[in-house]
C-alpha positions as CSV (number, residue, x, y, z in Angstrom):
1,M,-20.0,-25.9,10.6
2,P,-17.2,-27.1,8.8
3,E,-14.0,-27.3,10.2
4,P,-11.7,-24.2,8.7
5,K,-8.1,-24.8,7.3
6,T,-5.2,-24.3,9.0
7,E,-2.4,-22.3,7.8
8,P,0.6,-25.4,7.6
9,T,3.0,-25.7,11.1
10,L,6.8,-27.0,11.3
11,F,7.0,-28.1,15.2
12,G,4.1,-26.6,15.8
13,I,5.1,-22.8,15.0
14,P,3.4,-21.3,11.7
15,L,5.2,-21.4,9.0
16,N,5.3,-17.4,7.9
17,R,6.5,-16.7,11.3
18,L,9.6,-19.3,11.2
19,V,9.9,-17.8,7.7
20,A,9.8,-14.2,8.7
21,F,12.3,-14.5,11.5
22,A,14.6,-17.0,9.9
23,G,14.3,-15.7,6.8
24,P,17.4,-13.1,6.6
25,Y,19.4,-15.3,8.5
26,I,19.4,-18.3,6.4
27,S,19.9,-16.3,3.1
28,V,23.0,-14.7,5.0
29,V,24.4,-18.0,5.5
30,A,23.7,-19.4,2.1
31,G,25.1,-17.2,0.8
32,G,28.3,-17.9,2.8
33,V,28.3,-21.2,1.8
34,V,27.8,-20.3,-1.7
35,A,30.5,-18.4,-1.8
36,W,32.7,-20.5,0.0
37,L,31.9,-23.6,-2.7
38,I,32.5,-21.4,-5.8
39,A,35.4,-19.0,-4.6
40,K,37.3,-21.4,-2.4
41,A,36.3,-24.7,-3.5
42,N,36.3,-23.8,-6.6
43,V,33.0,-26.3,-7.3
44,V,33.1,-24.6,-10.7
45,G,36.3,-25.2,-12.1
46,F,37.9,-21.8,-12.8
47,P,41.2,-21.5,-13.7
48,G,43.4,-19.9,-10.5
49,L,40.4,-19.2,-8.4
50,G,41.0,-20.1,-4.7
51,T,45.0,-20.0,-4.9
52,H,47.2,-17.6,-3.7
53,A,48.0,-16.2,-7.0
54,H,44.3,-15.6,-7.5
55,E,43.6,-14.0,-3.9
56,L,41.8,-9.8,-5.2
57,A,39.8,-12.2,-7.9
58,T,39.0,-15.0,-5.4
59,G,37.9,-12.3,-2.5
60,I,36.3,-10.0,-5.2
61,T,34.5,-13.3,-6.0
62,A,33.2,-14.5,-2.7
63,A,32.0,-10.9,-2.4
64,L,29.9,-11.0,-5.5
65,T,28.4,-14.6,-5.0
66,W,27.7,-14.3,-1.3
67,L,25.7,-10.6,-2.5
68,L,24.0,-12.5,-4.9
69,V,22.9,-15.6,-3.1
70,S,21.7,-13.3,0.0
71,V,19.6,-11.3,-2.5
72,L,17.6,-14.3,-4.5
73,S,17.1,-15.9,-1.4
74,H,15.8,-13.2,0.8
75,L,13.8,-12.4,-2.5
76,G,12.1,-15.5,-2.9
77,Q,11.6,-15.6,1.5
78,A,9.8,-13.2,0.3
79,K,7.4,-14.0,-2.8
80,W,7.6,-17.0,-0.7
81,L,5.5,-15.2,2.5
82,D,3.4,-13.4,-0.4
83,G,2.4,-15.8,-1.6
84,F,1.3,-18.1,1.5
85,Q,-0.6,-14.0,2.5
86,K,-2.5,-14.9,-0.3
87,W,-2.8,-18.1,0.5
88,A,-4.0,-17.9,3.6
89,Y,-6.8,-15.1,2.4
90,T,-8.5,-18.7,0.4
91,Q,-8.1,-21.1,4.1
92,V,-12.1,-19.5,5.5
93,I,-14.6,-21.6,6.7
94,D,-17.0,-22.8,3.8
95,A,-20.2,-22.0,5.5
96,V,-21.3,-21.3,9.0
97,A,-24.9,-19.4,10.7
98,H,-25.7,-16.7,9.0
99,E,-27.8,-15.6,12.3
100,P,-26.2,-11.9,14.6
101,L,-24.9,-12.9,17.4
102,P,-27.7,-10.1,19.9
103,L,-25.3,-7.1,20.6
104,A,-26.0,-5.0,23.5
105,G,-25.7,-1.2,23.3
106,V,-25.6,-1.4,19.6
107,A,-29.5,-1.9,18.8
108,A,-29.8,1.4,20.8
109,S,-27.7,3.2,18.4
110,S,-29.1,6.2,15.9
111,G,-28.8,9.5,13.9
112,N,-25.4,10.6,12.8
113,S,-23.3,8.0,14.7
114,S,-24.4,5.1,12.5
115,A,-24.7,6.6,9.5
116,F,-20.9,5.6,8.3
117,F,-21.7,2.3,8.6
118,V,-24.5,2.0,5.1
119,S,-22.4,3.1,2.7
120,S,-19.4,1.1,1.6
121,H,-16.8,1.3,-0.6
122,M,-13.2,-0.4,-1.4
123,G,-12.0,-2.5,1.0
124,T,-14.9,-2.8,3.4
125,L,-16.3,-6.1,5.4
126,G,-20.1,-5.9,4.6
127,D,-23.6,-8.6,5.6
128,D,-22.4,-11.3,4.0
129,D,-18.7,-12.0,6.3
130,P,-19.2,-15.7,8.1
131,D,-16.6,-14.4,10.2
132,D,-19.1,-12.1,11.4
133,F,-21.2,-14.8,13.3
134,G,-20.9,-18.1,15.4
135,K,-18.1,-17.9,18.4
136,D,-16.3,-15.7,16.2
137,G,-18.2,-13.2,16.9
138,D,-19.1,-9.5,18.9
139,E,-19.8,-11.9,22.3
140,L,-19.1,-9.1,25.2
141,P,-16.2,-11.5,27.5
142,P,-16.7,-12.2,31.0
143,E,-14.3,-10.0,32.5
144,A,-16.2,-6.9,31.6
145,A,-18.9,-8.3,34.4
146,E,-15.7,-6.8,36.7
147,F,-15.8,-3.6,35.7
148,E,-18.3,-0.9,36.1
149,E,-19.5,0.8,32.4
150,A,-18.2,4.4,32.6
151,D,-20.9,7.4,32.2
152,P,-19.2,9.3,29.4
153,R,-20.6,12.3,31.2
154,K,-18.9,12.0,34.3
155,I,-15.5,11.2,32.8
156,P,-13.1,14.1,31.7
157,A,-12.7,14.6,27.1
158,D,-11.0,12.4,25.3
159,I,-7.5,14.3,24.6
160,G,-7.5,13.5,21.1
161,D,-4.9,12.8,18.8
162,G,-3.5,16.8,17.9
163,E,0.0,17.0,19.1
164,T,0.6,14.3,16.1
165,A,-1.7,15.0,13.8
166,A,-0.3,18.9,13.8
167,E,3.2,16.4,12.2
168,V,0.7,15.3,9.3
169,Q,0.9,18.6,6.4
170,G,-1.4,19.2,4.0
171,S,-4.2,16.9,4.6
172,S,-8.0,18.5,4.5
173,A,-10.5,15.0,3.7
174,L,-12.1,13.7,7.1
175,I,-11.3,10.3,5.9
176,A,-9.0,9.5,4.1
177,P,-9.8,6.3,1.6
178,D,-8.2,3.3,1.4
179,P,-4.4,3.0,-0.1
180,A,-4.6,2.3,-3.7
181,G,-5.1,-0.9,-4.4
182,A,-6.6,-2.3,-1.2
183,E,-7.9,-5.7,-2.2
184,A,-12.2,-5.9,-1.5
185,L,-12.8,-8.6,1.1
186,G,-15.7,-10.6,-0.3
187,P,-17.5,-13.0,1.1
188,L,-15.4,-15.6,2.1
189,T,-12.2,-13.9,2.7
190,A,-13.0,-11.5,5.7
191,S,-9.7,-11.0,7.5
192,A,-7.6,-8.3,7.1
193,S,-4.4,-10.5,7.8
194,G,-4.6,-13.2,6.1
195,L,-4.5,-15.6,9.9
196,S,-6.0,-18.3,9.8
197,Y,-9.8,-18.8,10.9
198,K,-8.7,-20.1,14.3
199,H,-5.5,-18.1,14.6
200,R,-8.1,-14.7,14.0
201,I,-9.9,-16.0,17.2
202,R,-7.1,-16.2,19.7
203,A,-5.5,-13.1,18.0
204,R,-8.5,-11.3,18.6
205,D,-8.4,-13.2,22.5
206,L,-5.2,-11.8,23.1
207,V,-6.1,-8.1,21.6
208,V,-8.9,-8.4,24.4
209,Q,-7.1,-9.4,27.5
210,A,-4.7,-6.8,26.8
211,A,-7.8,-3.7,27.0
212,F,-8.5,-5.8,30.0
213,L,-5.0,-5.4,30.8
214,G,-5.2,-1.9,30.9
215,L,-8.3,-1.3,31.9
216,R,-7.6,-3.8,35.5
217,H,-4.3,-1.5,35.9
218,A,-6.0,1.9,35.0
219,R,-4.2,3.7,37.9
220,E,-0.9,2.6,37.1
221,L,-1.2,3.4,33.3
222,H,-0.9,7.3,32.1
223,Y,-1.3,9.5,29.9
224,T,1.1,11.1,27.5
225,Q,1.8,11.8,24.1
226,S,5.4,11.7,24.8
227,A,7.5,9.0,23.0
228,S,7.4,7.3,26.0
229,R,3.7,6.0,25.2
230,W,5.5,3.5,22.9
231,E,7.4,1.9,25.5
232,G,4.9,-1.5,25.9
233,I,5.5,-2.7,22.1
234,K,9.5,-1.2,22.7
235,N,10.5,-3.3,25.7
236,H,8.4,-6.2,24.1
237,L,6.0,-6.2,26.6
238,K,3.1,-8.7,26.5
239,A,0.1,-8.8,28.1
240,W,-0.5,-12.9,28.8
241,R,2.4,-12.2,30.9
242,K,0.7,-9.0,32.9
243,Q,3.2,-7.2,31.3
244,F,1.8,-3.8,29.8
245,P,2.5,-0.3,29.5
246,K,2.7,2.8,32.0
247,H,2.7,5.8,29.5
248,A,0.5,5.8,26.5
249,D,-2.4,7.8,24.3
250,C,-5.1,6.1,23.0
251,S,-3.6,5.3,19.1
252,S,-0.5,3.9,20.8
253,F,-3.0,1.2,23.5
254,A,-4.8,0.4,20.7
255,T,-1.5,-0.4,18.3
256,W,-0.4,-1.9,21.7
257,C,-3.2,-3.9,22.3
258,L,-3.8,-5.3,18.1
259,W,0.1,-6.2,18.7
260,Q,-0.3,-8.6,21.1
261,G,-2.7,-10.4,18.9
262,L,-0.8,-10.0,15.6
263,D,2.8,-9.7,16.4
264,H,1.8,-13.8,18.1
265,Y,1.4,-14.9,15.0
266,G,4.6,-13.3,13.1
267,V,2.7,-10.4,11.2
268,R,3.9,-7.2,9.9
269,D,2.4,-3.9,10.9
270,L,-1.2,-3.3,9.9
271,V,-2.7,-1.5,11.7
272,N,-0.1,2.1,11.0
273,G,2.2,0.4,8.8
274,A,5.4,1.8,10.2
275,H,6.6,-1.2,11.9
276,W,5.6,-1.3,15.3
277,K,7.5,2.1,15.9
278,Y,4.8,5.1,15.5
279,G,1.0,5.8,14.5
280,Y,-1.7,8.3,15.5
281,T,-5.5,8.3,13.9
282,G,-4.3,9.8,11.0
283,T,-2.5,6.0,10.1
284,M,-4.8,3.9,11.6
285,V,-7.4,5.3,9.1
286,K,-5.1,4.1,5.3
287,R,-5.2,0.7,7.3
288,G,-7.3,-2.3,7.9
289,K,-10.6,-2.5,5.9
290,R,-13.6,-0.6,7.3
291,V,-16.7,-2.4,8.9
292,V,-19.5,-1.1,6.8
293,H,-22.8,-2.5,8.8
294,E,-22.7,-2.1,12.8
295,H,-24.1,-5.7,13.4
296,N,-20.5,-6.8,12.3
297,I,-18.5,-5.2,14.3
298,M,-16.0,-7.7,16.0
299,R,-14.3,-7.9,18.8
300,G,-10.7,-6.6,18.1
301,D,-12.1,-3.6,15.6
302,L,-10.8,0.0,16.6
303,A,-13.4,2.4,16.7
304,L,-12.5,5.4,15.3
305,Y,-14.1,9.3,16.8
306,G,-13.7,12.3,15.3
307,D,-10.8,14.6,12.7
308,P,-8.7,11.6,12.6
309,F,-5.9,13.6,11.5
310,G,-7.0,16.7,13.6
311,G,-7.4,17.4,17.2
312,S,-10.6,15.7,17.3
313,G,-8.9,12.4,16.4
314,H,-9.3,9.4,19.1
315,V,-9.3,5.8,18.5
316,A,-11.2,3.1,21.1
317,V,-10.7,-0.9,21.1
318,C,-13.9,-3.0,20.5
319,I,-14.3,-5.7,23.7
320,G,-17.4,-6.7,22.1
321,G,-20.9,-6.8,22.8
322,G,-21.1,-3.0,21.7
323,K,-18.4,-1.8,24.0
324,V,-15.1,-0.5,24.1
325,I,-12.1,0.1,25.9
326,S,-11.3,3.7,25.3
327,F,-7.9,5.6,26.7
328,G,-8.0,9.7,26.3
329,S,-6.9,11.0,29.1
330,E,-5.2,10.5,32.4
331,A,-8.4,9.3,33.8
332,G,-8.7,6.3,32.0
333,P,-8.7,3.7,30.3
334,F,-12.7,3.4,30.7
335,L,-15.1,0.9,29.5
336,L,-17.8,2.7,27.9
337,D,-20.3,1.9,24.8
338,L,-19.7,2.1,21.5
339,H,-21.5,4.8,21.2
340,Y,-21.0,7.4,24.0
341,R,-19.5,10.3,21.4
342,S,-21.6,11.3,19.1
343,D,-18.5,11.2,16.9
344,L,-18.5,8.1,15.8
345,R,-16.9,8.2,12.2
346,Q,-15.2,4.5,11.4
347,V,-14.6,1.2,12.8
348,R,-11.9,-0.8,10.9
349,R,-10.5,-4.1,11.4
350,Y,-7.1,-5.1,11.2
351,I,-7.7,-8.7,12.0
């Protein structure tokens, strides 16, 4: 299999992350330097500029110059990042083995719960996506052997995102379409994030690591729909440091898991489109890319159940092998089969 091209780096740091972090500071500094050169040093040779007799004119010139240069610099950085995202979409491997991995628990699915996967629409991932096979596939991680799969008949029902969903007014459609202008992913661009092939593998590993950390510390993780549910991201708790939130609900837990992988590479909030500050199943269903066929599901995808805009909305993290980690009540999180609920509506990809 050909080696995928990777994104450019500087001192081992991905350039997109470096520009996203340092860009605003560069804009401010660049504006200040140019303002000093023009207003004080008067490199352009304007009569009287920079002298005590023209202090007001000098100050106004400096302010306008700083503002103009800062804005232009910021726009340039934004254009560079946008161009980088488009470049990254094209840097996927040219060929891979087209033999799907056997997924435990998926083959047994049938009935209405799997009907969702057979139709495609704009912004979907289909059968021809090379990323869905090989080492970047949906194999069950070895950590799963530490845990017993829960029996859905013996655990509390998922509470759902009803409290947050009540804030959304006038939503009648069960499943919202992808945002206007959403780009459908072709056979060689099976990425919803623009990350390189190798970085997507690492990002998914980080997502699964976070989900298992929550499962391992289930007794310390409490279910809530209050503002404290976002403490994992707000307090910058990283799973690779063995840090985890003490309060969450299904959507904030899933978002925290995805944040581990995406934020690692400086990727913006592709899960809820809310700068990693809020969200629920109704915002998740409007983001990412919809996975059409069940055998294309990959670890790090999100499984959405029930009505994403209503009280029954629920989300769980796909961890491979047809399994999910679900945090739907105080008793959770639990390791469960993908079809532990009969109302599976969508699986969406954000990496």
